DRENLUM-429650 format. One record per residue: x, y, z of N, C-alpha, C, O in turn. Coordinates in pm, whole numbers, plus 50000, padded with zeros to 5 digits. Example, Ala and Ser with C-alpha at 12.3 -4.5 7.8 and 13.67 -1.06 7.14 Angstrom:
BEGIN
<n.x = 51319; n.y = 49431; n.z = 50780; ca.x = 51230; ca.y = 49550; ca.z = 50780; c.x = 51320; c.y = 49670; c.z = 50780; o.x = 51424; o.y = 49668; o.z = 50846>
<n.x = 51285; n.y = 49775; n.z = 50708; ca.x = 51367; ca.y = 49894; ca.z = 50714; c.x = 51290; c.y = 50003; c.z = 50787; o.x = 51341; o.y = 50114; o.z = 50804>
end
This chain:
BEGIN
<n.x = 88415; n.y = 04751; n.z = 07748; ca.x = 88458; ca.y = 04850; ca.z = 07868; c.x = 88388; c.y = 04911; c.z = 07877; o.x = 88354; o.y = 04968; o.z = 07774>
<n.x = 88323; n.y = 04941; n.z = 07992; ca.x = 88228; ca.y = 05051; ca.z = 08077; c.x = 88309; c.y = 05194; c.z = 08153; o.x = 88365; o.y = 05200; o.z = 08263>
<n.x = 88289; n.y = 05316; n.z = 08037; ca.x = 88356; ca.y = 05384; ca.z = 08062; c.x = 88313; c.y = 05523; c.z = 08144; o.x = 88378; o.y = 05612; o.z = 08199>
<n.x = 88169; n.y = 05500; n.z = 08126; ca.x = 88127; ca.y = 05624; ca.z = 08216; c.x = 87967; c.y = 05607; c.z = 08245; o.x = 87887; o.y = 05581; o.z = 08155>
<n.x = 87935; n.y = 05622; n.z = 08366; ca.x = 87775; ca.y = 05596; ca.z = 08444; c.x = 87766; c.y = 05748; c.z = 08457; o.x = 87858; o.y = 05828; o.z = 08471>
<n.x = 87607; n.y = 05775; n.z = 08450; ca.x = 87572; ca.y = 05908; ca.z = 08474; c.x = 87391; c.y = 05879; c.z = 08530; o.x = 87320; o.y = 05778; o.z = 08533>
<n.x = 87371; n.y = 06002; n.z = 08562; ca.x = 87260; ca.y = 05969; ca.z = 08611; c.x = 87191; c.y = 06122; c.z = 08562; o.x = 87232; o.y = 06235; o.z = 08591>
<n.x = 87080; n.y = 06087; n.z = 08486; ca.x = 87010; ca.y = 06214; ca.z = 08448; c.x = 86834; c.y = 06216; c.z = 08435; o.x = 86766; o.y = 06151; o.z = 08357>
<n.x = 86794; n.y = 06301; n.z = 08527; ca.x = 86688; ca.y = 06297; ca.z = 08562; c.x = 86641; c.y = 06156; c.z = 08612; o.x = 86538; o.y = 06101; o.z = 08575>
<n.x = 86701; n.y = 06121; n.z = 08672; ca.x = 86677; ca.y = 05978; ca.z = 08727; c.x = 86681; c.y = 05875; c.z = 08656; o.x = 86612; o.y = 05773; o.z = 08665>
<n.x = 86775; n.y = 05903; n.z = 08572; ca.x = 86747; ca.y = 05778; ca.z = 08488; c.x = 86908; c.y = 05720; c.z = 08481; o.x = 86986; o.y = 05815; o.z = 08472>
<n.x = 86960; n.y = 05616; n.z = 08483; ca.x = 87134; ca.y = 05556; ca.z = 08474; c.x = 87146; c.y = 05540; c.z = 08335; o.x = 87060; o.y = 05496; o.z = 08259>
<n.x = 87231; n.y = 05569; n.z = 08314; ca.x = 87274; ca.y = 05565; ca.z = 08170; c.x = 87411; c.y = 05523; c.z = 08195; o.x = 87476; o.y = 05573; o.z = 08287>
<n.x = 87462; n.y = 05426; n.z = 08113; ca.x = 87632; ca.y = 05326; ca.z = 08127; c.x = 87662; c.y = 05336; c.z = 07952; o.x = 87588; o.y = 05314; o.z = 07856>
<n.x = 87818; n.y = 05383; n.z = 07965; ca.x = 87843; ca.y = 05412; ca.z = 07799; c.x = 87977; c.y = 05329; c.z = 07822; o.x = 88080; o.y = 05359; o.z = 07881>
<n.x = 87924; n.y = 05167; n.z = 07726; ca.x = 88055; ca.y = 05111; ca.z = 07705; c.x = 88065; c.y = 05119; c.z = 07574; o.x = 87977; o.y = 05154; o.z = 07495>
<n.x = 88256; n.y = 05063; n.z = 07534; ca.x = 88303; ca.y = 05066; ca.z = 07423; c.x = 88346; c.y = 04894; c.z = 07419; o.x = 88374; o.y = 04824; o.z = 07516>
<n.x = 88341; n.y = 04858; n.z = 07289; ca.x = 88409; ca.y = 04768; ca.z = 07267; c.x = 88471; c.y = 04706; c.z = 07143; o.x = 88429; o.y = 04740; o.z = 07032>
<n.x = 88518; n.y = 04664; n.z = 07148; ca.x = 88612; ca.y = 04588; ca.z = 06992; c.x = 88614; c.y = 04449; c.z = 07025; o.x = 88622; o.y = 04372; o.z = 07120>
<n.x = 88596; n.y = 04455; n.z = 06830; ca.x = 88544; ca.y = 04302; ca.z = 06783; c.x = 88681; c.y = 04287; c.z = 06655; o.x = 88731; o.y = 04376; o.z = 06585>
<n.x = 88716; n.y = 04113; n.z = 06665; ca.x = 88766; ca.y = 04044; ca.z = 06587; c.x = 88731; c.y = 03902; c.z = 06528; o.x = 88732; o.y = 03794; o.z = 06586>
<n.x = 88703; n.y = 03927; n.z = 06414; ca.x = 88671; ca.y = 03789; ca.z = 06354; c.x = 88732; c.y = 03730; c.z = 06270; o.x = 88799; o.y = 03814; o.z = 06208>
<n.x = 88754; n.y = 03597; n.z = 06219; ca.x = 88813; ca.y = 03537; ca.z = 06110; c.x = 88775; c.y = 03401; c.z = 06088; o.x = 88721; o.y = 03331; o.z = 06174>
<n.x = 88802; n.y = 03366; n.z = 05981; ca.x = 88726; ca.y = 03219; ca.z = 05953; c.x = 88741; c.y = 03167; c.z = 05835; o.x = 88813; o.y = 03239; o.z = 05766>
<n.x = 88704; n.y = 03070; n.z = 05777; ca.x = 88716; ca.y = 03003; ca.z = 05642; c.x = 88623; c.y = 02987; c.z = 05594; o.x = 88543; o.y = 02915; o.z = 05653>
<n.x = 88578; n.y = 03052; n.z = 05444; ca.x = 88471; ca.y = 03001; ca.z = 05372; c.x = 88446; c.y = 02943; c.z = 05250; o.x = 88496; o.y = 02991; o.z = 05149>
<n.x = 88366; n.y = 02831; n.z = 05245; ca.x = 88328; ca.y = 02775; ca.z = 05103; c.x = 88186; c.y = 02749; c.z = 05052; o.x = 88079; o.y = 02777; o.z = 05106>
<n.x = 88211; n.y = 02691; n.z = 04939; ca.x = 88128; ca.y = 02697; ca.z = 04855; c.x = 88008; c.y = 02609; c.z = 04895; o.x = 87889; o.y = 02637; o.z = 04912>
<n.x = 88067; n.y = 02510; n.z = 04903; ca.x = 87974; ca.y = 02327; ca.z = 04928; c.x = 88050; c.y = 02295; c.z = 05047; o.x = 88167; o.y = 02329; o.z = 05056>
<n.x = 87981; n.y = 02220; n.z = 05155; ca.x = 87991; ca.y = 02096; ca.z = 05234; c.x = 88088; c.y = 01981; c.z = 05160; o.x = 88195; o.y = 01953; o.z = 05213>
<n.x = 88056; n.y = 01928; n.z = 05061; ca.x = 88120; ca.y = 01823; ca.z = 05037; c.x = 88198; c.y = 01860; c.z = 04932; o.x = 88248; o.y = 01751; o.z = 04905>
<n.x = 88255; n.y = 01957; n.z = 04836; ca.x = 88353; ca.y = 02037; ca.z = 04758; c.x = 88377; c.y = 02177; c.z = 04816; o.x = 88334; o.y = 02257; o.z = 04732>
<n.x = 88430; n.y = 02245; n.z = 04930; ca.x = 88420; ca.y = 02349; ca.z = 04980; c.x = 88551; c.y = 02446; c.z = 04891; o.x = 88593; o.y = 02549; o.z = 04943>
<n.x = 88599; n.y = 02404; n.z = 04770; ca.x = 88673; ca.y = 02499; ca.z = 04705; c.x = 88821; c.y = 02556; c.z = 04727; o.x = 88913; o.y = 02499; o.z = 04786>
<n.x = 88822; n.y = 02645; n.z = 04684; ca.x = 88942; ca.y = 02746; ca.z = 04785; c.x = 88929; c.y = 02798; c.z = 04897; o.x = 88886; o.y = 02912; o.z = 04880>
<n.x = 88942; n.y = 02778; n.z = 04996; ca.x = 88938; ca.y = 02863; ca.z = 05159; c.x = 89011; c.y = 02961; c.z = 05207; o.x = 89079; o.y = 02943; o.z = 05308>
<n.x = 89011; n.y = 03093; n.z = 05135; ca.x = 89110; ca.y = 03214; ca.z = 05189; c.x = 89027; c.y = 03248; c.z = 05370; o.x = 88911; o.y = 03263; o.z = 05407>
<n.x = 89131; n.y = 03247; n.z = 05427; ca.x = 89080; ca.y = 03301; ca.z = 05543; c.x = 89012; c.y = 03455; c.z = 05521; o.x = 89048; o.y = 03540; o.z = 05440>
<n.x = 88915; n.y = 03461; n.z = 05606; ca.x = 88810; ca.y = 03606; ca.z = 05582; c.x = 88840; c.y = 03650; c.z = 05686; o.x = 88861; o.y = 03559; o.z = 05765>
<n.x = 88855; n.y = 03758; n.z = 05733; ca.x = 88911; ca.y = 03870; ca.z = 05825; c.x = 88739; c.y = 03969; c.z = 05856; o.x = 88650; o.y = 03981; o.z = 05772>
<n.x = 88738; n.y = 04009; n.z = 05954; ca.x = 88648; ca.y = 04117; ca.z = 06016; c.x = 88681; c.y = 04187; c.z = 06151; o.x = 88703; o.y = 04115; o.z = 06248>
<n.x = 88686; n.y = 04341; n.z = 06164; ca.x = 88690; ca.y = 04401; ca.z = 06277; c.x = 88626; c.y = 04536; c.z = 06288; o.x = 88591; o.y = 04612; o.z = 06197>
<n.x = 88616; n.y = 04551; n.z = 06436; ca.x = 88537; ca.y = 04678; ca.z = 06420; c.x = 88558; c.y = 04722; c.z = 06574; o.x = 88647; o.y = 04687; o.z = 06652>
<n.x = 88422; n.y = 04831; n.z = 06599; ca.x = 88450; ca.y = 04869; ca.z = 06753; c.x = 88275; c.y = 04899; c.z = 06796; o.x = 88185; o.y = 04852; o.z = 06727>
<n.x = 88260; n.y = 04946; n.z = 06865; ca.x = 88106; ca.y = 04961; ca.z = 06870; c.x = 88100; c.y = 05073; c.z = 07028; o.x = 88194; o.y = 05107; o.z = 07100>
<n.x = 88003; n.y = 05095; n.z = 07036; ca.x = 87954; ca.y = 05193; ca.z = 07146; c.x = 87814; c.y = 05145; c.z = 07157; o.x = 87738; o.y = 05118; o.z = 07065>
<n.x = 87785; n.y = 05137; n.z = 07337; ca.x = 87683; ca.y = 05066; ca.z = 07352; c.x = 87666; c.y = 05185; c.z = 07478; o.x = 87747; o.y = 05246; o.z = 07547>
<n.x = 87491; n.y = 05182; n.z = 07466; ca.x = 87427; ca.y = 05310; ca.z = 07583; c.x = 87330; c.y = 05213; c.z = 07662; o.x = 87241; o.y = 05154; o.z = 07601>
<n.x = 87346; n.y = 05201; n.z = 07767; ca.x = 87287; ca.y = 05096; ca.z = 07869; c.x = 87179; c.y = 05213; c.z = 07923; o.x = 87226; o.y = 05325; o.z = 07945>
<n.x = 87066; n.y = 05194; n.z = 07940; ca.x = 86927; ca.y = 05280; ca.z = 07976; c.x = 86893; c.y = 05176; c.z = 08099; o.x = 86891; o.y = 05055; o.z = 08075>
<n.x = 86863; n.y = 05236; n.z = 08251; ca.x = 86856; ca.y = 05173; ca.z = 08367; c.x = 86890; c.y = 05033; c.z = 08313; o.x = 86800; o.y = 04950; o.z = 08300>
<n.x = 87024; n.y = 05003; n.z = 08280; ca.x = 87055; ca.y = 04878; ca.z = 08295; c.x = 86977; c.y = 04748; c.z = 08228; o.x = 87019; o.y = 04634; o.z = 08245>
<n.x = 86899; n.y = 04768; n.z = 08175; ca.x = 86812; ca.y = 04682; ca.z = 08090; c.x = 86783; c.y = 04728; c.z = 07904; o.x = 86757; o.y = 04649; o.z = 07813>
<n.x = 86798; n.y = 04860; n.z = 07896; ca.x = 86723; ca.y = 04871; ca.z = 07752; c.x = 86899; c.y = 04927; c.z = 07697; o.x = 86952; o.y = 05030; o.z = 07737>
<n.x = 86957; n.y = 04833; n.z = 07605; ca.x = 87022; ca.y = 04874; ca.z = 07526; c.x = 87020; c.y = 04897; c.z = 07407; o.x = 86956; o.y = 04816; o.z = 07339>
<n.x = 87089; n.y = 05020; n.z = 07331; ca.x = 87160; ca.y = 05084; ca.z = 07220; c.x = 87235; c.y = 05058; c.z = 07210; o.x = 87303; o.y = 05060; o.z = 07312>
<n.x = 87307; n.y = 05001; n.z = 07067; ca.x = 87431; ca.y = 04947; ca.z = 07019; c.x = 87474; c.y = 05002; c.z = 06910; o.x = 87423; o.y = 04949; o.z = 06811>
<n.x = 87553; n.y = 05093; n.z = 06884; ca.x = 87580; ca.y = 05136; ca.z = 06743; c.x = 87758; c.y = 05041; c.z = 06706; o.x = 87851; o.y = 05058; o.z = 06785>
<n.x = 87765; n.y = 05006; n.z = 06657; ca.x = 87880; ca.y = 04911; ca.z = 06569; c.x = 87917; c.y = 04978; c.z = 06418; o.x = 87847; o.y = 05029; o.z = 06330>
<n.x = 88062; n.y = 04951; n.z = 06434; ca.x = 88076; ca.y = 05011; ca.z = 06289; c.x = 88201; c.y = 04859; c.z = 06252; o.x = 88283; o.y = 04811; o.z = 06331>
<n.x = 88184; n.y = 04834; n.z = 06168; ca.x = 88250; ca.y = 04676; ca.z = 06092; c.x = 88319; c.y = 04691; c.z = 05982; o.x = 88303; o.y = 04791; o.z = 05913>
<n.x = 88392; n.y = 04611; n.z = 05953; ca.x = 88495; ca.y = 04645; ca.z = 05828; c.x = 88536; c.y = 04446; c.z = 05776; o.x = 88525; o.y = 04353; o.z = 05856>
<n.x = 88570; n.y = 04433; n.z = 05664; ca.x = 88578; ca.y = 04278; ca.z = 05634; c.x = 88634; c.y = 04296; c.z = 05505; o.x = 88609; o.y = 04372; o.z = 05411>
<n.x = 88745; n.y = 04175; n.z = 05530; ca.x = 88800; ca.y = 04128; ca.z = 05399; c.x = 88690; c.y = 04111; c.z = 05271; o.x = 88718; o.y = 04136; o.z = 05154>
<n.x = 88597; n.y = 04076; n.z = 05306; ca.x = 88484; ca.y = 04032; ca.z = 05197; c.x = 88429; c.y = 04127; c.z = 05136; o.x = 88409; o.y = 04108; o.z = 05016>
<n.x = 88387; n.y = 04267; n.z = 05198; ca.x = 88385; ca.y = 04383; ca.z = 05134; c.x = 88469; c.y = 04472; c.z = 05110; o.x = 88413; o.y = 04582; o.z = 05107>
<n.x = 88592; n.y = 04479; n.z = 05089; ca.x = 88720; ca.y = 04575; ca.z = 05069; c.x = 88738; c.y = 04649; c.z = 05160; o.x = 88786; o.y = 04762; o.z = 05148>
<n.x = 88697; n.y = 04590; n.z = 05281; ca.x = 88710; ca.y = 04721; ca.z = 05426; c.x = 88629; c.y = 04813; c.z = 05428; o.x = 88647; o.y = 04914; o.z = 05497>
<n.x = 88524; n.y = 04793; n.z = 05352; ca.x = 88462; ca.y = 04937; ca.z = 05354; c.x = 88346; c.y = 04914; c.z = 05495; o.x = 88287; o.y = 04813; o.z = 05535>
<n.x = 88347; n.y = 05038; n.z = 05536; ca.x = 88265; ca.y = 05055; ca.z = 05690; c.x = 88163; c.y = 04995; c.z = 05623; o.x = 88143; o.y = 04976; o.z = 05503>
<n.x = 88084; n.y = 04963; n.z = 05746; ca.x = 87952; ca.y = 04918; ca.z = 05758; c.x = 87860; c.y = 04955; c.z = 05883; o.x = 87883; o.y = 04863; o.z = 05962>
<n.x = 87805; n.y = 05006; n.z = 05919; ca.x = 87710; ca.y = 05086; ca.z = 06055; c.x = 87654; c.y = 05019; c.z = 06081; o.x = 87614; o.y = 04967; o.z = 05977>
<n.x = 87603; n.y = 04962; n.z = 06183; ca.x = 87488; ca.y = 04876; ca.z = 06232; c.x = 87445; c.y = 04987; c.z = 06402; o.x = 87505; o.y = 05041; o.z = 06495>
<n.x = 87320; n.y = 04968; n.z = 06357; ca.x = 87261; ca.y = 05020; ca.z = 06487; c.x = 87149; c.y = 04895; c.z = 06510; o.x = 87088; o.y = 04838; o.z = 06420>
<n.x = 87136; n.y = 04866; n.z = 06668; ca.x = 87061; ca.y = 04741; ca.z = 06707; c.x = 86985; c.y = 04826; c.z = 06849; o.x = 87043; o.y = 04912; o.z = 06915>
<n.x = 86884; n.y = 04790; n.z = 06866; ca.x = 86803; ca.y = 04878; ca.z = 06962; c.x = 86753; c.y = 04723; c.z = 07095; o.x = 86693; o.y = 04623; o.z = 07055>
<n.x = 86781; n.y = 04735; n.z = 07192; ca.x = 86733; ca.y = 04622; ca.z = 07292; c.x = 86829; c.y = 04487; c.z = 07314; o.x = 86814; o.y = 04395; o.z = 07394>
<n.x = 86920; n.y = 04508; n.z = 07227; ca.x = 87016; ca.y = 04376; ca.z = 07246; c.x = 87035; c.y = 04350; c.z = 07396; o.x = 87016; o.y = 04423; o.z = 07494>
<n.x = 87072; n.y = 04238; n.z = 07386; ca.x = 87100; ca.y = 04188; ca.z = 07568; c.x = 87282; c.y = 04187; c.z = 07569; o.x = 87337; o.y = 04165; o.z = 07677>
<n.x = 87359; n.y = 04208; n.z = 07458; ca.x = 87496; ca.y = 04217; ca.z = 07507; c.x = 87580; c.y = 04311; c.z = 07438; o.x = 87697; o.y = 04326; o.z = 07472>
end
């Protein structure tokens, strides 16, 4: 969701927010997966687009595999 567009010193900046949710089954081996409980994760992100072609992305994610502990991610130049 694009919530703000500004121009600073002739540079265009766009600010986006995003939410995400993921779920899947995880097994040990393809031929013998063993118990496969549903694993889930969710989070939110702030993305800053500089002149529409340079993206800085900051995500916070949580997952059942990691006991719902907060995991931050910072990516530069990600296309989406």
